[in-house]
C-alpha positions as CSV (number, residue, x, y, z in Angstrom):
1,X,-18.0,2.5,-27.6
2,X,-14.6,1.4,-26.2
3,X,-14.5,1.0,-22.5
4,X,-11.0,1.0,-20.9
5,X,-10.6,-1.3,-18.0
6,X,-7.6,-1.2,-15.7
7,X,-5.5,-4.3,-15.1
8,X,-4.4,-5.3,-11.6
9,X,-1.0,-3.5,-12.0
10,X,-2.8,-0.3,-12.9
11,X,-5.1,-0.6,-9.9
12,X,-2.1,-1.3,-7.6
13,X,-0.3,1.8,-8.9
14,X,-3.5,3.8,-8.4
15,X,-3.8,2.6,-4.8
16,X,-0.1,3.6,-4.1
17,X,-1.0,7.0,-5.5
18,X,-4.0,7.3,-3.2
19,X,-1.8,6.4,-0.2
20,X,0.7,9.0,-1.2
21,X,-2.0,11.6,-1.7
22,X,-3.6,10.9,1.7
23,X,-0.6,10.4,3.9
24,X,2.1,12.3,1.9
25,X,4.3,9.3,2.0
26,X,5.3,6.7,-0.5
27,X,4.1,3.2,0.3
28,X,6.9,0.7,-0.5
29,X,5.4,-2.4,1.2
30,X,3.7,-5.3,-0.3
31,X,0.4,-4.5,-1.9
32,X,-1.9,-6.8,-4.0
33,X,-5.1,-6.1,-5.8
34,X,-7.0,-9.1,-7.1
35,X,-10.3,-9.6,-8.9
36,X,-13.2,-11.3,-7.1
37,X,-16.3,-12.7,-8.8
38,X,-18.2,-9.4,-8.3
39,X,-15.5,-6.8,-7.5
40,X,-12.0,-6.4,-6.2
41,X,-9.9,-7.1,-3.1
42,X,-6.9,-5.1,-1.7
43,X,-4.3,-6.7,0.6
44,X,-1.8,-4.4,2.3
45,X,1.1,-5.9,4.2
46,X,1.7,-3.3,6.9
47,X,4.7,-5.0,8.6
48,X,2.9,-8.3,9.1
49,X,3.2,-10.4,5.9
50,X,1.1,-13.2,7.3
51,X,-1.8,-11.1,8.3
52,X,-2.4,-8.3,5.7
53,X,-5.1,-5.6,6.0
54,X,-7.7,-6.6,3.5
55,X,-10.3,-4.4,1.9
56,X,-12.9,-5.9,-0.5
57,X,-16.0,-4.6,-2.3
58,X,-18.3,-5.3,-5.1
59,X,-18.2,-3.0,-8.0
60,X,-16.1,-1.7,-10.9
61,X,-12.6,-0.2,-10.9
62,X,-13.7,3.4,-10.3
63,X,-16.0,2.4,-7.4
64,X,-13.2,0.2,-5.9
65,X,-10.7,3.1,-6.0
66,X,-13.2,5.5,-4.4
67,X,-13.9,2.8,-1.7
68,X,-10.2,2.3,-1.0
69,X,-9.6,6.1,-0.7
70,X,-12.5,6.4,1.7
71,X,-11.3,3.5,3.8
72,X,-7.7,4.6,3.9
73,X,-8.7,8.1,4.9
74,X,-10.9,6.6,7.7
75,X,-8.1,4.3,8.9
76,X,-6.1,7.3,10.3
77,X,-2.6,5.9,9.8
78,X,-1.1,9.4,10.0
79,X,1.0,8.4,13.1
80,X,2.0,5.0,11.9
81,X,5.4,4.7,10.3
82,X,7.3,1.7,9.0
83,X,10.8,2.0,7.7
84,X,13.5,-0.1,6.3
85,X,16.7,-0.3,8.4
86,X,20.1,-1.2,7.0
87,X,23.0,-1.8,9.4
88,X,26.3,-0.6,8.1
89,X,29.6,-1.6,9.6
90,X,32.6,0.7,9.3
91,X,36.0,-1.1,9.5
92,X,38.0,1.9,10.7
93,X,37.4,3.7,13.9
94,X,34.1,2.1,15.0
95,X,35.4,0.6,18.2
96,X,38.1,3.1,19.1
97,X,38.1,4.5,22.7
98,X,38.2,8.2,23.0
């Protein structure tokens, strides 16, 4: 019997899909899933690269994704928004008096 196991990139993609499913928004921040001796760990950088939100649990890939979904639903980040801002300078007319 062949058992398919997900690699870390597959798990990261699945976590992004879970976030989009729960919050109806695409997560573009840093996200890292790593293997621990008995399970998996998720680090989410929510605007603070030096102190990510970390979720860890013992179990297989399926159990880990179920755990992550439950924890992210419980987190209640519905009202939290981070965005990327780009400042654009226009050379003509930006400082004209009216």
